[in-house]
N, C-alpha and C positions, 0 to 999 in steps of 0.2 A: 504493499500500499504506499510506502513510503517514498518509494522511486515513482510511480505513477503522481503520487500527491505533486511532488518535486517539478516533474517535467511539466505538467499542465501548469502549475505557477509561475513557470520558467515561461512558457508559450505567451501564457494571457499575459504577462506583464511586460513581456517585447512588442505585442499587437497593440497593447492598450496599457502603457505606463501609467502608473497612480501618481494623480497631481499632487505638488509641493504643497498645496493649501487644501489638503484633505481633512474633513472634520474628526477622523480617524485620530490622525496623529495632533492635530489639535486639541483632541480632548486629552489623549498620554500628556500632553504639554501640561495642560489646566490639572490634572491628577496630582502631576509630579509637584509642580507648584504649591498645591493644596496639602499634599502631603507632610513638605518640609515647614510652611506655615504654623501647620498645627500641632506637629509633632517632635520639630528638631527644638528642642531647649537648650543647647548647646554643653552636654553630655554626652561622652563616649557610647553609650548603651541607646541613650535618644538617637542618634546618629544611625546603628545598626537596626533600633527598629523601624528608624523613617525606611531607610534603605530596601528593610523586608517588606513594608507595606507597600511601598513604590514600585519594586519590581515583583514581589511575588504572588500581590495579589490579583493583578492582570495573569499573570502565568497562570497561578489556579485558577480562574476564572475560565480561560479558554481550555484547560482539562477538565473541568467540570462538564461543560458543554459538548464536548468530544466525547466523555465518558456516557453522556446521558442519551446522544445520538448514538451512539454503539448499541448501549443494550437495550435502549426503548425504541429506536427508530429501525437502525441496520447499518450494516458498515458503509453501504453505499454512500449513505447520507454524512457519514463522518469524513468520508473521504474529500466529500464536496467542504466541509469544514476545515479541512486541514488543507484543500489549496487556498481557500479564501486567506486562511492565516498565512500561509505561504506569500501569498500575494503580497502581503500588506508589508511582511517582516522581511522579505528574500527579493531580490533582484539587480541586475546590471542598472536600468535605465533611472533609478533615485539618485547616480551621481554621474552619469557618464556623457549627460548633454555638456558637462562642466568639461570631461576631459577632452570630448569632441569639439567642442567650442575652441579650447586652446591649441589643439593639434591643427586643424584647420589654418588658424590664423598663423602660426609658427609656419606651415607649408608654403601658405601665401607670402610671406615675409613679412607681417603686419606684427613686427613684435610688440607695440605698443597696443595695441588692441590682445593680446595673448597676454600680457601684464595684467590688465584691465580686468579681465576673465578670470584668473587667477587670485587676484586681488578681491574679487564678488564672492568667489570661491568659498575662497578662506579666511574670508574679513583680515586680512593682513596688508601692511604695505609693501608691494612690490615695484612700485616703480624704478627703483635703482639697479635690480637685478639685470644681471647680462645673460645673455640667450642661453647660453649654456647652464645657468642658473635656474633658469625659468622651466627649461627641460629637466631639469633633478629634480625639483620640487614637484612638479606634475605626476613624474613618474612617483615617487614616494608616496604625495595624496591619494594617486589613483589606484596602488598596489593596497594600502592601506583600506580604502574605500572598499575595494573587492573584496578584499576579506573580512571587512566585520559586516559588509552588506550580503554578502554571498557565503564564500567559506567558512564562515565562523557560525553562520546561521545553521548550515547544513550540518556542521558536525554536531551541534547541540541536538538539532531536530532529529538527525540519524540516531543518534545515542538512547536518548528520553523515548523516540517513537519506538524504538525496537523495545524498550522495555514496559509498552502500553499506555504512557503518557500522554501519547500523541501529538499535537504542534506546541506542548508548553516548553520545550527544549527552544524554538524558535524565539516565544515571546521573550521568555527568560534572557537569553543572549541579548537580544535587541534592547530591552528595557536596563539589563545590566549596562550595555555601551550608552545608551542615550542616558542616563543620568550622572554617568560619568563623565559626560562633557555639560549638560545640563546644569548642572550645580557645579561645577568649577570654570564656568564659561565668566570671565572677570567683568564681562560687558552685559550681562543677562540681568533680566529681573530677579531669577530665582536665587542666584550669588547674593546676592541682598539679604534673602533669607535664609541663606544655608551657613550653618557656623561651620568653624574648621574642623570639630568633630564630625559632622556629616561630611564633609568633602573627605577627611581622611577613610573616614569608614566606605566610602563609595570609592574612590581607588583603591584600596586594599582587593575590594569584594570584584573590580573590573579585573586587577591583577591576577587573581584566583583564576575566575571564569574565563579568561582568554588563553589561560597559559599553554591550555592543551589544546584549543584549536591553533592557535598562533604556530605551535610546532607542526601541527598537523599540515597547516598551508606551507610552510617553508619546507618540509618532505616532499608535497606534492610540487613543489615548483623547481625542488632538484630533481625529481623525478621526471619532467615534461622539458627542461632545459639543461646545463648545462652539472653534469650531478657532481663532478670531483669538485669541481670550483663552488658551487652552492654549500656543500656542506663545506668545504674547507672557510667559506666565507662566515658559516654557521656556527661554527666551532669556535674562532677567532675570537667574533663577536661576543660570545654566551660566556667566553672566559673573563671579558672584560666587564660587561655588564649582565649577570646570570638573572638579574627580573626585569628586563628588560623587552616583553613581548615584542614589539613594536619593532625595533632593532633590530631580532632576530629576522622576522618576515623580510625586511630590508637589505640583511646580510644576505641572506638567501636569494633575493632578485637579484641583487648586484651580480652574485656569480651565477647563475643562469644565465642571465642574458649579457654579460661582461660590460657591466658598465656603473662608474663609479659615483656612489651614492654616498650621502653624510648630511642631511641637513638636519635641521633641528628636530625631526621627528626621530632619526637615528640617535640624537645625541639626550633625548629626552630620559630623563629619569622620573621612578614613582613618587617622590619624595618632592617633585618642582613644578611647579605650574608651566603651561605650555606657551612658549613664548610667542608675542603678539608680530611680533616684527621679525624678517627674515637675516640673517649673517652672514655673508660671504665666508667660507675658509679662508684664510691668510695662505693656507698651504696642504698638501696632502700631510705630510709629514707632521704639523702641526694638529691635524682635526683628525676628526674620529673618522673619518672618510674611509669606505673601503676601497681595494685595487680595483682597477678595471681602466674602462677607456672614458673619453671626456664626453660626458651628455650630449647624445645629438637628437633631432627629430627624428632619426629615423629608430632609435631606442622607442619611440611609442609605439610604433608598431610593432615592436619585438615583445614589447606587455601585452599588447593587445593578443598576441596569439600565444603568449603563455598561460595568459590567465583562461582564454578558452581552452587550450590544453588540459588546463586542469580541472575545468568544469566539465571535460569530455572523459577524464581519469576519473571524477567522482560519481558521475553516472554510470559510466562501464562498472565501478563497484558495488554502486548499489543494485544495479539491475542483476549484478551474479548474485549479489546475497538473497535479493527477492525469488529470484530462480532456484537457489538451494532450498530458500526455504518452504516454495510450491512443490517442490520435489519429495521434499523433506517430510 
């Protein structure tokens, strides 16, 4: 059932992507804001209570609906529920328009337009970035977005669905990722009500939840890319930053397509706020950059190929597991 639910959700999302200003996402933002406003009293345990309410209540709700449909109506209707939940939580079209617009601008030689679209996407100042740095950051943010919108969701959904919990894993992962950004964004209304204890609890929970999916994504990238270089980059980075999930993904990506990465996302630490502006590294030797070629526009197409090959591997694996379960 998981294979068909994911397949149909991806096909529907490609044909009719979910609008950015949709009522479901707006409702989840309002829910997160309400939870922080009413349950975050500044203590450590209050932060964990608020996180559990914000993340686990929606996840429990979709499981309850799945269980009621499975036991009371039948599995075909439960599959439709899984497809609907995955359509909301899973998909490339929730971020790919940013990537496509920047790539097209760069291929047309319109670097100023590419910087504007990058700044609009990440809400940062990209006006002084040279062309290679624009490409580098587009690769980094695109790969991380693909992980959080697709591969991380696939990992948690597949595991919990195999345990009979339906689409609970997809909602758990996406809500954990969402509140980790929403309550840490210094420019948002929510952070004005989110205490340091809540932000710390949210960051710790997200690091734990994303630990396995991040390494699974890095492994798949290595399999479909340049395996030895990807594994070597992963191993080298893990020794320096053992808890940096994003860095593991970017290090594996750099090795898989032979490109030098190492922007703010790669240098992020779990105990630091994300930078609001880009900083260009002085030199490879003085930075946390990975080995590889200088980023070029052609690498953007390599990233697209890497991601889609990874999707094929995921779907083949799920298809084999589904077939084995049916035959067994």
